C-alpha positions in Angstrom: -15.2 33.3 -2.8 -11.5 34.2 -3.1 -12.4 37.7 -4.4 -14.8 38.3 -1.5 -12.1 37.1 1.0 -9.6 39.5 -0.6 -12.0 42.4 -0.3 -12.6 41.6 3.4 -8.9 41.5 4.2 -8.4 44.8 2.3 -11.2 46.4 4.2 -9.7 45.2 7.5 -6.3 46.7 6.6 -7.8 50.1 5.7 -9.9 50.2 8.8 -6.8 49.5 11.0 -4.8 52.2 9.2 -7.6 54.7 9.7 -7.7 53.9 13.4 -3.9 54.5 13.7 -4.1 57.8 11.8 -6.7 59.2 14.1 -9.7 58.9 11.8 -11.7 57.3 14.6 -13.0 60.7 15.8 -14.4 61.4 12.4 -16.3 58.1 12.4 -17.4 58.4 16.0 -18.3 62.1 16.1 -16.7 65.2 17.5 -17.8 64.9 21.1 -16.6 62.5 23.8 -13.1 63.6 24.5 -9.9 61.5 24.4 -11.3 58.7 26.6 -14.2 58.1 24.3 -11.8 58.0 21.3 -9.7 55.4 23.0 -12.8 53.3 23.8 -14.1 53.6 20.3 -10.6 52.7 18.9 -10.4 49.6 21.1 -13.9 48.6 20.0 -13.1 49.0 16.3 -9.7 47.2 16.6 -11.5 44.3 18.4 -14.1 44.1 15.6 -11.4 44.0 13.0 -9.7 41.2 14.8 -13.0 39.3 14.9 -13.4 39.8 11.2 -9.9 38.5 10.6 -10.5 35.4 12.8 -13.8 34.7 11.1 -12.1 35.0 7.7 -9.5 32.5 8.8 -12.1 30.1 10.0 -13.9 30.3 6.7 -10.8 29.3 4.8 -10.7 25.7 3.6 -8.1 23.1 4.3 -6.4 23.6 0.9 -6.1 27.4 1.6 -4.4 26.9 4.9 -1.6 24.6 3.8 1.0 27.5 3.7 0.4 28.1 7.5 2.9 25.4 8.3 3.5 21.7 8.0 1.3 19.5 10.2 3.3 17.0 12.2 2.4 13.4 11.5 4.2 10.1 11.7 2.5 9.1 8.4 3.6 12.1 6.6 6.3 10.3 4.6 4.4 7.1 3.8 5.3 5.8 0.3 4.0 3.0 -1.9 6.5 0.3 -2.8 5.7 -1.7 -6.0 6.8 -5.2 -6.4 9.3 -6.7 -8.9 7.8 -8.5 -11.8 9.0 -11.9 -10.7 7.1 -11.4 -7.4 3.9 -10.5 -9.1 1.2 -12.8 -10.4 1.2 -12.8 -14.2 -0.7 -14.4 -17.0 -4.0 -14.5 -15.2 -7.2 -14.5 -17.2 -8.7 -11.4 -15.5 -12.3 -10.6 -16.1 -13.0 -8.0 -18.8 -16.4 -6.8 -17.4 -16.9 -3.1 -17.0 -18.5 -3.3 -13.5 -17.0 -1.7 -10.5 -17.2 -4.8 -8.4 -14.6 -6.3 -6.1 -12.8 -8.7 -8.5 -9.8 -9.4 -6.2 -9.9 -10.7 -2.6 -6.8 -11.6 -0.5 -6.0 -13.0 3.0 -2.7 -14.2 4.5 -3.2 -17.6 2.8 -4.8 -17.2 -0.6 -5.4 -14.7 -3.4 -8.7 -15.0 -5.3 -9.2 -13.3 -8.7 -12.4 -13.3 -10.8 -12.2 -14.7 -14.3 -15.7 -14.2 -15.7 -18.1 -16.9 -14.4 -15.3 -18.6 -12.4 -12.5 -17.4 -10.1 -8.9 -18.5 -9.5 -7.5 -19.2 -6.0 -3.7 -18.9 -5.8 -1.6 -19.6 -2.7 -0.1 -16.3 -1.6 3.5 -17.6 -1.9 3.0 -18.8 -5.5 4.2 -15.8 -7.4 5.3 -15.5 -11.0 3.6 -16.9 -14.1 0.3 -18.6 -13.4 -0.7 -21.4 -15.8 -3.7 -20.5 -17.9 -5.0 -24.0 -17.3 -4.8 -23.7 -13.5 -7.5 -25.0 -11.2 -10.6 -22.8 -10.8 -13.7 -22.6 -8.7 -16.6 -23.4 -11.1 -20.3 -23.3 -10.1 -21.9 -20.0 -11.0 -24.1 -19.6 -14.1 -23.5 -15.9 -14.4 -20.8 -13.3 -14.1 -19.2 -13.1 -10.6 -19.5 -9.5 -9.3 -18.0 -9.7 -5.8 -15.6 -11.9 -3.7 -15.0 -11.7 0.1 -12.9 -14.0 2.3 -14.3 -15.0 5.7 -12.4 -12.9 8.3 -12.4 -15.8 10.8 -11.5 -18.6 8.4 -8.8 -18.3 5.7 -10.2 -21.2 3.8 -13.8 -20.0 3.4 -14.8 -17.5 0.7 -18.2 -16.1 -0.5 -19.0 -15.1 -4.1 -21.9 -13.1 -5.4 -23.0 -13.6 -9.0 -25.2 -12.4 -11.8 -27.3 -15.6 -11.4 -29.0 -14.1 -8.3 -27.2 -16.4 -5.8 -24.5 -16.2 -3.2 -22.3 -19.3 -2.8 -20.0 -20.2 0.1 -16.9 -22.2 -0.9 -14.3 -24.2 1.2 -10.8 -24.1 -0.2 -8.7 -27.1 0.8 -5.3 -26.6 2.5 -2.5 -26.0 0.1 -4.7 -24.7 -2.6 -6.7 -26.3 -5.4 -5.5 -29.6 -7.0 -8.5 -29.9 -9.3 -11.4 -27.7 -10.3 -13.7 -27.1 -7.4 -17.4 -27.5 -8.3 -19.0 -28.4 -5.0 -20.0 -25.4 -2.8 -20.7 -25.6 1.0 -23.8 -23.4 1.0 -26.0 -21.7 -1.6 -27.9 -18.6 -0.5 -31.0 -18.1 -2.6 -33.2 -15.0 -1.8 -32.5 -12.2 -4.3 -34.7 -11.9 -7.3 -32.1 -10.1 -9.4 -28.3 -10.1 -9.6 -26.3 -9.7 -6.4 -23.9 -6.8 -6.4 -22.2 -6.6 -3.0 -21.5 -8.9 -0.1 -19.9 -8.2 3.3 -19.0 -10.4 6.2 -19.9 -9.4 9.8 -16.7 -8.2 11.6 -17.6 -9.7 15.0 -20.3 -12.3 14.6 -19.5 -15.7 13.1 -21.3 -17.0 10.0 -23.2 -13.7 9.4 -23.1 -12.4 5.8 -24.9 -9.4 4.3 -25.7 -9.1 0.6 -27.1 -6.2 -1.6 -28.8 -7.0 -4.9 -30.1 -5.3 -8.0 -33.6 -5.9 -6.6 -33.1 -2.9 -4.2 -32.9 -5.2 -1.1 -30.3 -6.0 1.5 -30.4 -9.6 2.9 -28.8 -10.7 6.2 -27.8 -14.4 6.2 -26.8 -17.0 8.8 -24.7 -19.5 6.8 -24.5 -21.9 9.7 -28.2 -22.5 9.7 -28.9 -24.8 6.8 -32.7 -24.9 7.2 -33.5 -21.1 7.4 -30.4 -19.1 6.6 -32.2 -15.8 5.8 -32.4 -13.8 8.9 -33.8 -10.5 7.6 -34.6 -8.6 4.4 -34.2 -4.8 4.3 -36.3 -3.2 1.6 -36.1 0.5 2.3 -34.3 1.4 -0.9 -36.2 2.6 -4.0 -33.3 2.4 -6.5 -30.1 0.6 -7.3 -27.7 0.1 -4.4 -24.2 1.4 -5.2 -22.3 0.3 -2.1 -22.6 -1.5 1.2 -20.5 -0.8 4.3 -20.5 -2.1 7.9 -19.0 -0.5 11.0 -16.4 -1.8 13.4 -18.7 -3.8 15.7 -21.3 -4.6 13.1 -24.2 -2.7 14.7 -24.9 -0.4 11.7 -24.6 -0.6 7.9 -24.4 2.3 5.4 -25.6 2.2 1.9 -25.5 4.6 -1.1 -27.9 4.3 -3.9 -28.8 5.7 -7.3 -31.4 8.1 -5.7 -28.4 10.1 -4.3 -29.3 9.1 -0.7 -26.9 7.9 2.0 -28.7 5.7 4.6 -27.6 4.4 7.9 -29.6 1.2 8.8 -29.8 -1.1 11.8 -29.4 -4.5 10.1 -31.4 -6.7 12.5 -34.6 -4.7 12.4 -34.2 -2.9 9.1 -34.9 0.5 10.7 -33.3 3.5 8.9 -31.5 5.4 11.6 -30.6 8.4 9.4 -31.0 9.4 5.8 -29.7 12.3 3.7 -28.7 13.4 0.2 -25.1 12.3 -0.4 -23.5 13.6 -3.7 -25.4 15.4 -6.4 -23.8 13.6 -9.3 -25.5 10.8 -11.2 -22.5 8.5 -11.2 -21.7 5.8 -8.6 -20.9 6.8 -5.0 -19.2 4.7 -2.3 -19.2 4.8 1.5 -17.0 3.5 4.3 -17.3 3.8 8.1 -14.7 5.7 10.0 -14.2 5.6 13.7 -16.0 7.9 16.2 -19.4 7.5 14.4 -18.4 9.1 11.1 -18.8 8.0 7.5 -16.7 8.9 4.5 -18.3 8.9 1.1 -16.9 9.4 -2.4 -18.9 10.5 -5.4 -19.4 13.1 -8.1 -20.6 16.7 -8.0 -23.2 18.3 -10.2 -20.4 19.2 -12.6 -19.0 15.7 -12.7 -16.1 16.6 -10.3 -14.9 13.7 -8.1 -15.2 14.6 -4.4 -15.2 13.1 -0.9 -17.3 14.1 2.1 -17.3 13.2 5.8 -20.6 12.8 7.6 -21.9 12.3 11.1 -23.8 9.0 11.0 -26.6 10.4 13.2 -27.1 13.6 11.2 -26.9 13.3 7.4 -28.5 16.6 6.6 -25.1 18.4 6.0 -21.6 17.0 5.6 -19.0 17.9 8.2 -16.5 18.6 5.3 -16.5 18.2 1.6 -13.6 18.5 -0.8 -13.1 18.2 -4.6 -10.5 15.6 -5.6 -10.2 16.2 -9.4 -12.2 16.1 -12.6 -11.6 12.5 -13.8 -14.4 10.1 -14.6 -13.3 6.9 -12.8 -15.3 5.7 -9.7 -13.3 6.3 -6.5 -13.3 3.5 -3.9 -12.3 4.3 -0.3 -10.3 1.9 1.9 -10.1 2.7 5.7 -7.5 1.4 8.1 -8.8 1.6 11.7 -5.4 1.1 13.2 -3.5 4.0 11.6 -6.6 6.1 10.9 -5.6 6.4 7.2 -8.0 6.4 4.3 -6.9 5.4 0.8 -8.8 6.7 -2.3 -8.3 4.7 -5.5 -10.1 5.5 -8.7 -10.9 2.9 -11.3 -8.7 3.4 -14.4 -6.3 5.7 -12.4 -2.7 4.9 -11.9 -2.4 6.6 -8.5 -3.7 6.0 -5.0 -4.2 9.0 -2.7 -4.0 8.6 1.0 -5.2 10.9 3.8 -5.1 10.9 7.6 -8.4 11.2 9.6 -8.5 13.4 12.7 -11.3 14.4 15.2 -11.1 18.1 14.6 -12.0 20.1 11.4 -11.2 19.7 8.6 -11.4 16.0 9.7 -9.3 14.7 6.7 -5.7 15.8 6.0 -4.0 15.0 2.6 -0.7 13.1 3.0 0.6 12.0 -0.4 -0.2 9.7 -3.4 1.3 6.6 -4.9 1.9 7.2 -8.6 2.1 4.5 -11.3 2.0 4.4 -15.0 -0.3 1.4 -15.1 -4.1 2.0 -14.6 -5.9 -0.3 -12.1 -9.0 -2.3 -12.8 -9.6 -3.4 -9.2 -7.8 -3.5 -5.8 -7.8 -6.0 -3.0 -6.2 -5.4 0.4 -4.4 -7.7 2.9 -5.7 -7.9 6.4 -3.4 -6.4 9.0 -2.4 -9.8 10.4 -0.8 -10.6 7.1 1.5 -7.6 6.9 5.3 -7.6 7.3 6.0 -5.6 10.5 9.8 -5.8 10.1 9.6 -3.5 7.0 7.1 -1.0 8.7 4.4 -2.0 6.3 1.1 -0.5 7.3 -1.1 -1.5 4.3 -0.8 -3.7 1.2 -2.8 -3.5 -2.0 -3.1 -6.2 -4.6 -3.6 -4.3 -7.9 -5.2 -5.8 -11.0 -3.8 -4.0 -14.0 -6.4 -2.8 -16.5 -4.0 -3.6 -19.4 -2.3 -7.0 -19.1 -3.1 -10.0 -17.0 -1.0 -8.9 -13.9 -1.8 -8.7 -10.2 0.8 -6.5 -8.5 1.3 -6.2 -4.7 1.8 -2.6 -3.5 3.1 -2.1 0.0 2.5 1.2 1.9 5.6 1.7 4.1 6.5 4.1 6.8 10.2 4.9 6.2 12.1 4.0 9.4 15.7 2.7 9.7 15.1 0.3 12.5 13.9 -3.2 11.7 12.6 -3.7 15.3 8.9 -3.8 16.1 7.3 -0.3 16.0 4.6 -0.3 18.7 3.2 3.1 17.6 2.6 1.9 14.1 1.0 -1.4 15.1 -1.6 -1.2 17.8 -3.8 -4.2 18.6 -5.6 -5.2 15.4 -8.5 -7.5 14.5 -7.9 -11.2 15.3 -9.2 -14.0 13.1 -11.6 -15.0 15.9 -15.4 -14.3 16.2 -16.5 -12.5 19.4 -20.1 -13.6 19.3 -22.4 -16.1 17.6 -25.0 -15.5 14.9 -28.0 -16.2 17.2 -26.7 -13.9 20.0 -26.0 -11.1 17.6 -29.4 -11.3 15.9 -31.1 -11.2 19.4 -29.7 -7.7 19.8 -26.2 -8.0 21.4 -23.3 -5.9 20.1 -19.8 -6.9 21.1 -16.5 -5.2 20.2 -14.2 -7.3 18.1 -11.4 -9.5 19.5 -8.0 -7.9 19.1 -4.6 -9.5 18.7 -1.1 -8.1 19.2 0.9 -7.6 16.1 4.1 -8.2 18.0 3.4 -11.5 19.7 0.3 -12.8 17.8 -1.7 -13.4 20.9 -5.3 -12.4 21.1 -7.1 -10.7 24.0 -9.4 -13.4 25.4 -13.1 -12.4 25.5 -15.5 -14.9 27.1 -19.2 -14.0 27.2 -20.3 -13.2 30.7 -23.8 -14.3 31.8 -24.6 -17.6 33.5 -27.7 -18.4 31.5 -26.1 -18.2 28.1 -23.2 -20.7 27.7 -23.0 -20.6 24.0 -20.3 -18.0 24.0 -17.0 -18.2 22.1 -13.8 -19.3 23.7 -10.9 -18.4 21.6 -7.1 -18.9 21.7 -4.2 -18.2 19.4 -1.0 -20.2 19.6 2.4 -18.8 18.8 4.6 -20.6 16.4 7.8 -19.7 14.5 7.5 -19.1 10.8 9.9 -18.3 7.9 9.4 -14.9 6.3 9.6 -14.5 2.6 11.3 -11.5 0.9 8.1 -9.7 0.0 6.3 -10.4 3.2 4.4 -13.5 2.1 4.1 -16.8 3.9 5.2 -20.4 3.2 2.3 -21.8 5.2 -1.3 -21.2 4.6 -2.2 -20.2 8.2 1.1 -18.6 9.1 1.1 -14.8 9.7 4.0 -12.6 8.4 5.0 -11.5 11.8 5.7 -15.1 12.8 2.5 -16.3 14.4 -0.1 -18.9 13.5 -3.8 -18.6 14.5 -5.8 -21.7 15.3 -9.5 -21.6 14.4 -11.7 -21.5 17.5 -13.9 -24.3 18.8 -17.2 -22.9 20.0 -20.3 -24.4 21.4 -22.6 -22.4 19.0 -23.6 -22.7 15.5 -20.1 -22.2 14.0 -18.6 -25.4 15.6 -19.3 -27.7 12.7 -18.0 -25.2 10.1 -14.6 -24.7 11.8 -14.2 -28.5 12.4 -14.5 -29.1 8.7 -11.4 -27.0 8.0 -9.2 -28.4 10.7 -7.2 -31.7 10.4 -8.3 -34.5 12.6 -5.1 -34.6 14.7 -5.3 -30.8 15.3 -8.9 -31.1 16.4 -8.0 -33.8 18.9 -5.1 -31.8 20.2 -7.2 -28.6 20.6 -9.9 -30.6 22.3 -7.5 -32.1 24.8 -6.0 -28.7 25.5 -9.3 -27.1 26.0 -10.5 -29.9 28.2 -7.6 -30.2 30.5 -5.6 -26.9 30.4 -8.0 -24.0 29.7 -8.9 -22.6 33.1 -11.2 -19.6 33.5 -10.7 -18.7 29.8 -7.4 -16.9 30.5 -4.6 -19.5 31.0 -2.5 -20.8 28.2 -2.1 -24.5 27.6 1.1 -26.5 28.3 1.8 -26.8 24.6 1.9 -23.0 24.3 4.3 -22.7 27.2 6.6 -25.3 25.6 6.4 -23.4 22.3 7.3 -20.2 24.1 10.3 -21.8 25.8 11.5 -23.1 22.4 11.0 -19.7 20.9 13.1 -18.1 23.7 15.9 -20.7 23.1 15.9 -20.0 19.4 16.0 -16.2 20.0 18.9 -16.7 22.4 20.8 -18.8 19.8 20.2 -16.1 17.2 21.4 -13.4 19.5 24.6 -15.4 20.3 25.3 -15.9 16.6 24.9 -12.2 15.9 27.2 -11.3 18.8 29.8 -13.8 17.6 29.7 -12.3 14.1 30.1 -8.8 15.4 33.1 -9.8 17.5 34.8 -11.5 14.6 34.1 -8.5 12.4 35.7 -6.0 14.8 38.6 -8.4 15.5 39.3 -8.5 11.7 39.1 -4.7 11.4 41.3 -4.1 14.4 44.3 -5.9 12.8 47.0 -3.6 11.6 47.7 -3.3 7.9 51.3 -4.1 6.9 52.5 -2.4 3.7 54.5 -4.4 1.2 57.6 -2.6 0.0 59.1 -5.5 -2.0 60.0 -4.9 -5.6 57.5 -6.2 -8.2 58.7 -8.9 -10.5 58.1 -8.2 -14.2 56.8 -11.1 -16.2 58.9 -12.0 -19.1 55.9 -12.0 -21.5 54.8 -8.5 -20.6 58.4 -7.2 -20.9 58.6 -8.6 -24.4 55.3 -7.0 -25.4 56.4 -3.6 -24.1 59.8 -3.8 -25.9 58.1 -4.8 -29.2 55.6 -2.0 -29.0 58.3 0.6 -28.3 60.5 -0.8 -31.2 57.6 -0.5 -33.7 56.8 3.0 -32.5 60.4 4.1 -33.0 60.5 2.6 -36.5 57.3 4.4 -37.5 58.6 7.7 -36.1 61.8 7.3 -38.1 59.8 6.7 -41.3 57.5 9.8 -40.8 60.3 12.0 -39.5 62.6 11.5 -42.6 60.9 12.9 -45.7 63.8 11.9 -48.0 63.4 8.3 -47.3 63.9 5.9 -50.3 61.2 3.6 -51.4 63.6 0.7 -50.8 63.9 1.5 -47.1 60.1 1.7 -46.8 59.7 -1.7 -48.5 62.3 -3.2 -46.2 60.6 -1.8 -43.1 57.2 -2.9 -44.4 58.4 -6.5 -44.8 60.0 -6.5 -41.3 56.8 -5.2 -39.7 54.7 -7.7 -41.6 56.8 -10.6 -40.5 56.8 -9.4 -36.8 53.0 -8.9 -36.9 52.4 -12.4 -38.3 54.5 -14.0 -35.6 53.0 -12.0 -32.8 49.2 -12.0 -33.3 46.5 -11.6 -35.8 44.8 -8.8 -33.8 47.7 -6.4 -34.2 47.0 -3.1 -35.8 50.1 -3.5 -38.1 48.5 -6.4 -40.1 47.1 -3.9 -42.5 50.5 -2.3 -43.2 50.4 -3.9 -46.7 47.8 -1.3 -47.6 50.5 1.4 -47.3 52.0 1.0 -50.7 53.5 4.4 -51.0 55.0 7.3 -49.0 51.9 9.4 -49.7 49.6 6.9 -47.9 51.9 6.9 -44.9 51.8 10.6 -44.7 48.0 10.5 -44.8 48.0 8.1 -41.9 50.4 10.4 -40.0 48.2 13.4 -40.7 45.1 11.5 -39.5 46.8 10.6 -36.2 47.9 14.2 -35.8 44.3 15.4 -36.2 43.1 12.9 -33.6 45.8 14.2 -31.2 44.7 17.8 -31.8 41.1 16.9 -31.1 42.0 15.1 -27.9 44.0 18.1 -26.8 41.1 20.3 -27.5 38.7 18.2 -25.5 41.2 18.1 -22.7 41.5 21.9 -22.6 37.7 22.2 -22.6 37.4 19.8 -19.7 40.1 21.7 -17.8 38.2 25.0 -18.5 35.0 23.5 -17.2 36.7 22.3 -14.0 38.0 25.8 -13.4 34.5 27.2 -13.9 33.0 24.7 -11.4 35.7 25.5 -8.9 34.9 29.2 -9.2 31.2 28.5 -8.7 31.9 26.5 -5.6 34.0 29.3 -4.1 31.2 31.8 -4.9 28.6 29.6 -3.2 30.8 29.1 -0.2 31.1 32.9 0.2 27.4 33.3 -0.1 26.9 30.7 2.6 29.3 32.5 4.9 27.6 35.8 4.4 24.2 34.3 5.2 25.6 32.7 8.4 
C-alpha cells in the first residue's frame, strides 16, 4: 500500500511539472489554440488535486500523525502507581488461567477472587492482608466473575463454575466472620457461568452468560420466578457480554467470530456481523452515539481493535493493529471523558485512546508503562474518584507475579486543586431510574446523574398517573475526610465529600434496600419522605441544615487560610538585621587548633632536616606519643610508634607528597573541564543569538 501511494504521488508530481512546462499541448493535441490549452491545463491540474486529496483521505490515522498535534485536554494524562504501603499485599490471588473478572471494586469495598472463595476488603484497609482473613464461602466451583451492584455498595454477585450465580450481602464495616449465607441463588444455566453484568438503570436486573451458549436475564427481587428471559441465539462459546448506557441493548462476541447486538427483553438479534478473524478471545464494549468497540486478533494473530456501528455490522468504521502480543486485550470505556483504556492480560502497560465522532473515531493518547504484568484489572466507579487530584479513572491491578493488588490512578496534570468542571461532567448516581417490572415491560429510561462537585443527583420521578411504582430518589450531602490516596474512611462516603443514601421505592427493590440500611436511618428517611418531600424536587429540612453546617465549616476554613497567609506575609515583611559582633572562640576549639599546628610544625621540622640525629627523632616520638595518649585515641599520631627509623618517616613523607600531587592533578583536570564547559556555553549562546 505504501509503494502504491508513493507511485501515485510521484505520478501527480510529474504531471504537474509537465503542465507547467507546456506539455499539455502534446497531450491534448495540436489544435484548439491558447484558450483550449488553458482550459485543458486547468482540467488536468484539478484532476491532480483530486488525486492528491483522495490519496490523503486513503491514508490511515498512523500515517497522518506528522500533520500536526491534535489538541486535547487529555493529551497529557498519565498513570500514577501507588506506594507499596498503600497497596493490598499478601492476598491469596487465584491462579486460574481464565480471562475472567477476578477483581471488583466500589467506593466501599474491594473484592478479589481466591479460587472457590473471594475476599472482601474495606477500601481504606491497605497494607498487608492476613492470609486467614474472612472470606465469602459458598460456591462449589471456581469463581469466574464478580460484579458489585451499582445501586448498593453492599451487594455483590458472583458467577461460578458450579453453574450458579449467587447474590451476597456484605455487612457494614466489612466481614467479621466467614460469610456462608447468600441472599439469592440463581439456578438456570446448565454449564459454568462465565460473565455477569448488572443493568445500569433498572434495579435488581442482572444478566449472565454461560458456557451453555445462552444469556439469562434475571430479576433478583422476585424470589418465586427470578428468570425473566433466556436468549439462545448463540451457537458457540460466548467470549464477552456488554450492555449499553441505558440498558436497552446488549452486545456479545463468541467463538464463531460473530458480533451480535441483541434486545435483551425479547431476545431479538438486531444486527450481526463477523468481528475479528482470529481464533482467540475477543471482547466488546459499548461506546456512545450507537457505536461498539471490539478487541481481538487478526488472521495472523496480531492484536487489533475495531469500531462498529451497532445497526450495521457488515464492515467496521475503523480497524487498527495494536501489536503482535498474545495476551487478551480487555477494553474499559469512560462515558464522561470519552476515553477508552486497552489492557492486555500479561502486559505491563495500559494504552488509552480518545473517542471522537469523526473518522478515524479513535485517537491514540499515551500508555502507562509498568514492569509488573497484570493478571486482572478492576476499576473504580466515577463517584469514588478524588476530584482534588484531577483523577479521571482508577484501576486496581492484580499482579501476575506476587500477591499484590495495586491502585493505579489516571490523572490529568493541572496545578489547581479546585474542582475542574470540564473534567467532571454529571456522572452515574448510585440510584436506579426504573424498576425491574417496568423495564421488562418495554420502558427505557436514561440513568440518573449526579454532580461530582456537590454530590447531588438530578431527581427523576416517573411520569404517568396510572403507574405509581416509580422510583423517588435523593442524595444527602455530608462532610467526609479524604485519605491521601483518595480512599474513604466510611463505607458509603464518596471521595469528593458526599454520601449517598439508598433510595426507598414502592416497587420490588424496596425490601432489598431496607435490608442494608440501619433501623434509625430507615425511620429518619421515612419521616423525611413523608413530611418534607414535595413534588419530588424539594430537599428535606435535614439537608438544609447540613448545607448550613457545611457553609459554616467552609467559612471557618477560609478564615483560617486567610489568617495563615497574613501571618506569613507579616513575617516575611520584617527587615533582616545583620549581626556584626565579633564571634567568641571557644577555649576547647582554640586548644585543638594550636595542638594541631604544633604537631604539624614538629613533623615539618623532622622531614625538612635530613641530618637529624636518631636521638632527636626518639625524643620527638616520645613527646608525640604522650600528647596523643592525653588527647584522644582516635588521633592519627597513635601509630607513630611504627615509625622506628628515619627511612620509614621518609616513606610516609613521600606517600603524602604523592597524594598531594594526585589532588593537584585532579584539581587541574576539573578546572580544565570547567573552562571547556564555559566555552561550550558561550558557543551555544552565540548560536541562539544568530537564530534569533
